[in-house]
N, C-alpha and C positions, 0 to 999 in steps of 0.2 A: 644526305636530307637527314637530319635530328626529326624523330618523333617522341615525343615524351609517352611513355605509358604509367600505367595505375595496377596496381595489386589489382584482378579481378576477383580470386580465391585462392584456394587449394585445398588440390582435389586428391583422392586416392584410387588409381588405376588397378583394380581386380585381377585383370589380365596379366599387367608383368610385372604388378607387388610393386608398381614404383608410384611416386606423388608427382601432379602435374601442379605447376603456379601459373594459372592464366594471368598474363598480365594484358590488359585494353589500352587502345589508343586514349586520349583524351575525347575525341571527336565519338567515341563508341563501334566505331566501323571495322576493325581489324582487333582480330585476337592471335597473342605470342602464348601457344599451350610452350613451357619447359619442364623436361619430366627431369627430378630431382631422387634425390634419395630421402634415406627415413631420416638423418641426423638433420641434415637442411632444413627438410619441412619442418622440423619438432623447435629448430632456432627461428622460422619465419613465423612460426604460429606462433610461439612465445611474443617477438615482436609487436604481431597485428594486434594480439589478444592485450598487449600493454602492461606483459607477466614482471614483473623484477624478481629478476635472479639475484641469488648471492653473493655473484663477482659478476665482473663484464664479459660476453660473450665475445668471440672471434668480429662478429658485425657490429659491436656495439666500438672494440678498441676501433677497428677500421673509419668507421663514421669520424669517432669521434677525431682520431692523426687528419681526414680531410678535411673537419670542422676548424 
């Protein structure tokens, strides 16, 4: 079964010193937390904020290859 998920938010967990990417399904009934590191969180925050960087980041490369 394929479930479409959307980014709900990016949080910091002080207990584990890790970041949490929250994904929510399109119905809003299920949430999937994914613990990630600081470099990944920084990259995702830049993408969510639509911040332009002087050079493409790794996720930009993958996105361009897939497209």
